[in-house]
N, C-alpha and C positions, 0 to 999 in steps of 0.2 A: 768319345771313341775309346775303345779299350786298348791298353798297352799291355803286351804279353812279353815277359822276359824269360829267356831260356838259359838254364844252368848258370845262375849267378854264382860266382865264387871269388874267393880271395878278398871279398869286401871292396872290390874295385871295378868289376865289370861283369857283364853277362855274355855268354857265347853268342847270343843273338837277341834282337829285340824286334817284335812285330808291332806295326801300327799302320793304320790307313792302307791296308793291302800291300804293304812292303815289309821286307825282312832285311834288317841290317845285321850282317855277320861281322863280329869283332875280328881284329887282326889275329890271324891264326898262324901258329908256328908248329914245327915238327916236334914229336915226342922224343924221337931218337936222334939226338944231335950229333951222333958219330957218323951219320950218313952224309954223302956228298950232296951237291945241289939237286941232282935228279931224285935221289932218295928222299930228301927233305921235301921237295916239291910234291912228290907223290903222296907223302903223308899229309901234308897240308891240304891238298885237294880232296883226299879221302875224308878228312875231318870236315871240310866244308860241305861235301856231299851229305854226310850224316847230320850236320847242323841244319842244312836246308830241308832235308827230309823231315826232321823233327818239327820244323816250322810249317810243313805242308807245301814246300816249294822244291825246286831242283835247279840244276845248273843251266838248263835251257831258258830259265826265267831271270838269269843274272842280268841286271841292267848296267852295272858299273863295278869295276874291280880296281883296287889299288894294290900294286905289288912292290914290295921293298926288297931289294937284294943288297947284301953287304959289299959286293964287288960287282960292278956293272958288267964285268967280263963274264959273270955267271948267267947273264940274261939269256944267252943262247941255250944253255942246258935247261934252264927253267922253262923257256919257251917250247923246247922240244916236248917236255912233259905236258905243258899247258895245251899244246895243239892236239895231243892225243886224248886229252880229257874233255875239253870244251866242245859244246855242240856247234859244229861248223855252220849250221844254218841259223844260229841265234847268238852271234858274237856280241859280247857286251862292249861298252866303252871301257877303256882301260888305260891306266898310267903305270909306268914302271920307273922307279927311281932308286938310286943308290943311297943307302943310309946305314948308320950304325944301329944295331938292334940291341935289345936288353942283355943278351948273353953273347959273347964273341963266337960261340960255337953255332949260333943261329945264322943260317945263310939266306933264308927267305921268310917273308911274312906276307900274308895276303888277307885283305879285307874286301867285302863286297856288299852290294845292295841288290836284292832280287825282288821281283813281284811274287805275290802268292799264287 
């Protein structure tokens, strides 16, 4: 089987990897870290949309997502954006946990696995 890697960078990861009819999207963070949780979540989800499209998939095919927030109290704000973005007829399995992220200005990081 073929493995296809999308946008490898930094010598450490690819934005997405395709294999066996699945697309693994790497942990994605916002570009503009001055934004609040809703702004950062919007940026992350837009980036995931673009990555999935590049791999020939879309958010309706997400099977699983993991969301990390730096403060669990931000879960509500993140969820408000998530609910407006995700396909309500194709909800993925998902976990949300509180964690420190690589940069203290980062408020949310999301990774997912989608079908092609």
